[in-house]
Phi, psi and omega in degrees: 000150182247168176302329187290343181288348186233143176272141177283126181308142175285155173302145182295135176282163174297129181298145183276323190241355181279120180288144178280120180289155175295141182170208183300141177274115185260001180300334177289331180293314178292320178296315177294325171299317182289328175290325179295316185294326182290321182292312185288332174299343176291340181247304187279135175256127179078215182044041179297321180298319177301314178296317179303312182291328176294316179298319175307305180303314180302315184282354180247358177082020180263182180235162189229131173251122182261118184241132176173167182294158180297143170092014176253023170071033172301297183301316180298317176298317185293324183293319182291325178295321181293323182298335183275357180250127180282074180204173181295154178217136174221150177239139176242114179268117184281122182227161185297341183259006179290132185254153178308322179293335176293342181261312185267338182113177181202152180284141179243132180288128178260111182299327184290316193256348183057036170227168179267129176246141182279130178251107183297144179272177180296344177299332180281085177204173178275311174248117181245124174263119175253109186270129179053062186299330185278010173278337184268154179286173188301324181295329177279321174301324184293340180292345183273345190298311180293316193287322184289333185265318192252357180058042175200163180232133181246121185225120178055041173081002178252131181260128181237114185291156174274164176279174175239126008282164165231109188223121183257130177242109177255145177235153177205150180257118184281344184275311178277118183252347180291130179074019178239164185230118179303132177292130179285158189304323182295325177287319175303327185285339175288343179270130173302305186234139163251115181261123181255123186259142176248176179288156180289166180278171183303314183299316181299316182297327176298309181299320175304311179299318179292320183293327188246012185291338177238026181220072178292328182273001180067037180290339179305322185293346180287343182282345185275133187239157180292134175228359175236147175245157181309324186279345172288322179292317174302317182292320183300314184295320182298315179292319174306319183304322182274359178297132190279138179221128185294159176298322176306318179287326173300317176297323179297317183294313176303320181296317177302307179298318180299323182291329179295333185280341182242016182276134173289352180266350187244133174280324178234130184262180183267153187272170170297339171302316180296324177295317173298324179297318181292319180298311179300307186292323173302314177298314179301313183300320178295320179296316180301326182270008172088017181241142180259029178212150184265141174248162173297333173298329174298314183293319176301321177298325187265356183299312189286317177294336183273332185248346191294335175267359185250001174237159181228128172298152168293151179309316184297320185285327178289325175290331178277002173086021177291154176241142182306319177309311183302315182290321179287327172309304188293325179299310181296327180293341177279342184272136182288129180277126190292148185253000000 
């Protein structure tokens, strides 16, 4: 089975009868998200789910892995998102000969002072695009473990903290396997979301051709302007933390994750980090939709991007052609939805 056999869930709709409780004002979160999507929408056609999920990760302090075939705007989308934020941006092209020091930095001997001074690597930025992350060997991928989880780098016994925000966007191609190195589970777990991208629809393809028929050099992307400051992102995170989530929905999240650990279709289930990811991203999704409370639809929407890279099918299910999305969809259906 392929990804095209399953429909990507739509953004949750506004509940009709559930009243909005008094609490944090999330309208600034929604407004900022709309400004970013408007800027990126000048260039990117479709991919609304991808943009929403990237913003959810940005506003919750997580990282994103974009997976899809070449030519569907993975790298371009990451670069455009970086353009909408008034902060530093760096790009690291992962290659088989890339060393850990090329990513995090290295001590350099200063002839004048006869001392070693640390020269930061390109990971020291606010928005970091790691293109083709699976092209680098395991030792280089391992250099990301500490910085993606703890927002710091330790070199020669000295710890160097990252600035704020610190947001890693990585891309990988799932089709071409020659010259690539599979990301270990520990590395995958560092990503809040793994966003699986599909081909555009026929109508979207027509819009793409019309939009770029007189723009061979991609000049349209230069129209994207910064609309967010680091302080805006920090404010969004503070507001999202205060979004209300009922006790029953916390139990709902725990039940979903617990089922992944006891499913006969899965060799590896999700960890408590996955539970926290579901909670945080459901709250962020609610805020982006203008609500200061979480609904079950918010949780169901984030299940696949938050869990698809954290679980592993059993060899039998893999040989039978099952897809992770199918297993997760069936698993969620078995969990009773709180009323």
